[in-house]
N, C-alpha and C positions, 0 to 999 in steps of 0.2 A: 504493500500500500504506500502510495507516495505521500509526501508531507502535505500536499494540496488537498488530496482526499481525506486525510487525517484531520486537517484544520476545517474542512467542511463539515465533517461528522461532528466535531466538537462543537462548532457553532450551531449546528442543529440540535445537539443535545442541550446546550444553554438556552437556546430559543424555546424548546418545548417544556424546559423546567419552570418556565414562568417567572424566574428570579432575574435580577439585573446582574449582569456579569461583573464578578469582583474576584479579587485574589483569594478570597476566603473559601471560594468553592473549588480551588485547584485541585486538592486531594481528592475530593469526591469525584471530580470529572477524570481525573487520572485512573482512579479505581474502576470507574464504570467502562471506560475505554480499554482498560487492561483486561477485564472480564470478558468483553466482546471480543478481543483480539489478542489472543495469547502469544501469537507470533511476533508482535511488535515489542520492542524493548521498552521498559518503563521509562528510562532515560530519554528515549526519543519522544514518547508521549509527553512526558513532563515538558520537554522544551517547546513543543508545538503548542501544548495548552497555556503554557505561560505567555507565549507570544499572543494568543488569541484572548486571554483575559488581561 
């Protein structure tokens, strides 16, 4: 999965959550994406999520 696809999925997840994007939801977003995509490293998910939030 490319970084663009990962970024898009994170943006959709935040949008569907109904909350305003903030740094406090970073760990939760990383955890959800990590559960969905076990093949992507947590470090890569964290860096993309950090950019989005």
